C-alpha positions as a Python dict, from the first residue, in 0.01 Angstrom:
ca = {
    (1, 'X'): (0, 0, 0),
    (2, 'X'): (197, -327, 20),
    (3, 'X'): (8, -651, 62),
    (4, 'X'): (20, -809, 403),
    (5, 'X'): (210, -1137, 431),
    (6, 'X'): (-101, -1328, 534),
    (7, 'X'): (-332, -1217, 256),
    (8, 'X'): (-87, -1146, -25),
    (9, 'X'): (-181, -1011, -365),
    (10, 'X'): (-481, -1169, -540),
    (11, 'X'): (-354, -1434, -777),
    (12, 'X'): (-11, -1441, -612),
    (13, 'X'): (91, -1786, -497),
    (14, 'X'): (225, -1812, -143),
    (15, 'X'): (587, -1914, -96),
    (16, 'X'): (512, -2151, 194),
    (17, 'X'): (253, -2401, 308),
    (18, 'X'): (-14, -2275, 540),
    (19, 'X'): (-120, -2510, 821),
    (20, 'X'): (-433, -2612, 628),
    (21, 'X'): (-257, -2679, 296),
    (22, 'X'): (-198, -3032, 169),
    (23, 'X'): (56, -2916, -92),
    (24, 'X'): (204, -2608, -260),
    (25, 'X'): (-26, -2425, -502),
    (26, 'X'): (8, -2557, -855),
    (27, 'X'): (98, -2908, -746),
    (28, 'X'): (-67, -3156, -986),
    (29, 'X'): (-370, -3322, -832),
    (30, 'X'): (-448, -3030, -599),
    (31, 'X'): (-678, -2731, -605),
    (32, 'X'): (-778, -2429, -402),
    (33, 'X'): (-1070, -2471, -162),
    (34, 'X'): (-1240, -2269, 108),
    (35, 'X'): (-1089, -2310, 450),
    (36, 'X'): (-1308, -2546, 652),
    (37, 'X'): (-1223, -2381, 984),
    (38, 'X'): (-1337, -2027, 896),
    (39, 'X'): (-1571, -2098, 605),
    (40, 'X'): (-1357, -1894, 367),
    (41, 'X'): (-1372, -1567, 563),
    (42, 'X'): (-1018, -1579, 702),
    (43, 'X'): (-1162, -1474, 1039),
    (44, 'X'): (-1247, -1698, 1333),
    (45, 'X'): (-1569, -1658, 1530),
    (46, 'X'): (-1379, -1468, 1800),
    (47, 'X'): (-1269, -1211, 1540),
    (48, 'X'): (-906, -1322, 1522),
    (49, 'X'): (-724, -1431, 1206),
    (50, 'X'): (-778, -1795, 1116),
    (51, 'X'): (-454, -1985, 1184),
    (52, 'X'): (-541, -2266, 942),
    (53, 'X'): (-547, -2045, 629),
    (54, 'X'): (-346, -1757, 779),
    (55, 'X'): (-634, -1520, 709),
    (56, 'X'): (-669, -1590, 337),
    (57, 'X'): (-985, -1802, 360),
    (58, 'X'): (-831, -2046, 113),
    (59, 'X'): (-634, -2370, 143),
    (60, 'X'): (-485, -2616, -105),
    (61, 'X'): (-630, -2968, -95),
    (62, 'X'): (-581, -3284, -294),
    (63, 'X'): (-856, -3345, -548),
    (64, 'X'): (-978, -3652, -726),
    (65, 'X'): (-861, -3987, -611),
    (66, 'X'): (-856, -4344, -703),
}
């Protein structure tokens, strides 16, 4: 069964930024984090797909600082 565009294959890096991403995966100074809007489930409270992470439950955020 092919992977859906929103969830992809585990370990596969998406080819576009999701609304909740700060940068493309693999960008130096970034890391994967749980989506703050759905708590990492990929599903909103109303049962629909989370638009922030596009249903993956994960987003890319800047890390560190200074």
